[in-house]
C-alpha positions, -999 to 999 in steps of 0.1 A, spaced: -388 -362 485 -355 -371 468 -323 -366 488 -288 -360 475 -254 -356 491 -232 -327 481 -197 -316 490 -193 -283 507 -176 -267 477 -208 -274 457 -226 -248 479 -221 -212 468 -241 -186 486 -277 -197 485 -272 -221 456 -262 -257 453 -246 -271 421 -253 -308 418 -230 -328 395 -219 -363 386 -243 -393 384 -270 -374 404 -276 -351 374 -287 -382 353 -308 -394 382 -326 -361 387 -332 -354 350 -336 -389 334 -346 -413 362 -368 -390 384 -377 -368 354 -376 -336 376 -381 -302 361 -373 -266 370 -394 -257 400 -394 -291 416 -380 -295 451 -354 -319 466 -333 -322 497 -295 -318 498 -272 -328 526 -237 -313 531 -206 -328 547 -216 -314 581 -248 -335 580 -269 -303 575 -300 -307 553 -313 -281 528 -347 -279 511 -339 -268 476 -357 -258 444 -344 -266 410 -336 -236 389 -317 -251 359 -311 -286 346 -284 -293 320 -265 -324 309 -236 -315 333 -252 -300 363 -284 -292 382 -285 -257 399 -307 -254 429 -317 -225 451 -317 -231 489 -351 -224 502 -347 -235 538 -323 -251 562 -340 -281 579 -332 -294 614 -330 -332 614 -323 -358 640 -319 -390 621 -283 -401 631 -274 -425 659 -264 -405 690 -232 -426 691 -209 -432 662 -205 -469 652 -178 -482 629 -181 -517 614 -148 -536 607 -157 -568 589 -138 -595 572 -141 -596 534 -170 -619 524 -179 -640 495 -202 -629 467 -224 -599 474 -226 -605 512 -203 -576 520 -224 -554 498 -254 -564 519 -236 -554 551 -228 -520 535 -264 -514 523 -282 -526 554 -256 -513 578 -260 -478 563 -298 -480 567 -292 -490 604 -270 -460 611 -233 -470 608 -208 -442 607 -183 -460 586 -171 -494 572 -136 -509 574 -132 -541 554 -106 -564 569 -80 -587 553 -77 -616 578 -60 -650 579 -92 -669 573 -106 -646 546 -117 -667 516 -119 -636 494 -85 -624 482 -81 -587 477 -69 -576 443 -50 -544 446 -52 -537 408 -90 -537 410 -91 -522 445 -100 -486 437 -129 -495 415 -142 -519 442 -141 -493 469 -157 -468 445 -186 -493 440 -189 -499 477 -191 -461 483 -218 -458 457 -239 -485 474 -235 -467 507 -245 -434 491 -277 -448 476 -286 -465 508 -280 -433 528 -303 -414 504 -330 -440 505 -330 -442 543 -330 -404 546 -297 -402 564 -281 -368 569 -246 -383 568 -230 -406 542 -209 -432 558 -173 -437 547 -160 -469 532 -122 -474 538 -98 -494 517 -93 -530 530 -68 -531 559 -50 -557 580 -56 -563 617 -25 -543 626 -36 -514 604 -70 -515 621 -54 -513 655 -35 -482 644 -66 -466 629 -86 -473 661 -62 -455 684 -86 -427 692 -118 -447 693 -136 -446 727 -149 -482 727 -135 -512 708 -150 -547 709 -148 -580 690 -178 -600 682 -164 -634 691 -183 -666 689 -162 -682 717 -177 -657 741 -212 -669 730 -203 -705 736 -192 -697 771 -225 -680 779 -211 -645 785 -240 -626 769 -241 -594 789 -208 -577 779 -221 -560 748 -252 -547 765 -231 -534 794 -207 -517 769 -236 -499 752 -250 -488 786 -217 -472 797 -213 -451 765 -220 -414 764 -237 -393 737 -212 -387 709 -188 -415 718 -173 -437 691 -176 -475 690 -157 -499 667 -170 -534 664 -149 -561 647 -163 -591 629 -145 -620 612 -151 -634 577 -171 -667 572 -144 -687 590 -142 -662 619 -111 -646 634 -82 -667 644 -72 -670 681 -40 -651 673 -59 -622 657 -83 -620 687 -53 -621 711 -36 -593 692 -67 -572 693 -72 -578 730 -36 -567 736 -45 -533 722 -76 -527 742 -103 -545 723 -129 -564 744 -144 -597 732 -182 -596 733 -210 -621 726 -240 -611 705 -263 -636 721 -266 -674 725 -269 -681 687 -240 -682 663 -247 -656 636 -236 -656 600 -208 -632 591 -232 -609 572 -259 -610 599 -238 -602 630 -229 -565 620 -266 -558 614 -276 -574 647 -250 -552 665 -263 -520 649 -298 -529 657 -288 -534 693 -272 -500 694 -303 -484 679 -325 -501 705 -303 -490 734 -299 -454 722 -330 -446 702 -359 -468 713 -356 -474 750 
């Protein structure tokens, strides 16, 4: 069954008014009609079974039939801060990271970033990223649509992370030294509902100065195993490890 994310103001009484690109998707792509059913998720991660009452060019009006209890989100909230990557690699992190349960994504501008951020095109870029996340969240039947933040510097990230419970850096030097238990230990010490921020560098990695600055502000360097992972692979590995620790064991 198709799933769509709606804002709280789109819910009025026992009706949901779907607007924007989803109207085209419902009417033209999925070719739904009055009487067909779909799922809607609000900003509180609540899921509603709805029946279509009216389809127009501008909106789809649905009646809420039933509120559904779901348990599809990670018990801990994981944010991925990753250096900007070349080509469509960052979009891969967004798409697959959403499928794996990430709470939000924070693109980083770092000293070794090959990709240079263009402020003039920034809003459209972030809008595209959020659309990728939305589609991935719908496809994977998430009840929550992760946030995509505008790119930030390391210092801006430190300020943003002030209230995060656990903060770590995926750092290849830790892997080279054979310290492979720190990330597993961190996951084992977390409690249900805690927040975790994991920082990843771009293709060239984080500089020693950036790692030192993060450590000064409470970030812990962690290894993700004995192998050196690509910049687009490491965030997905970390999310998979969180899922295993909290959902599969």
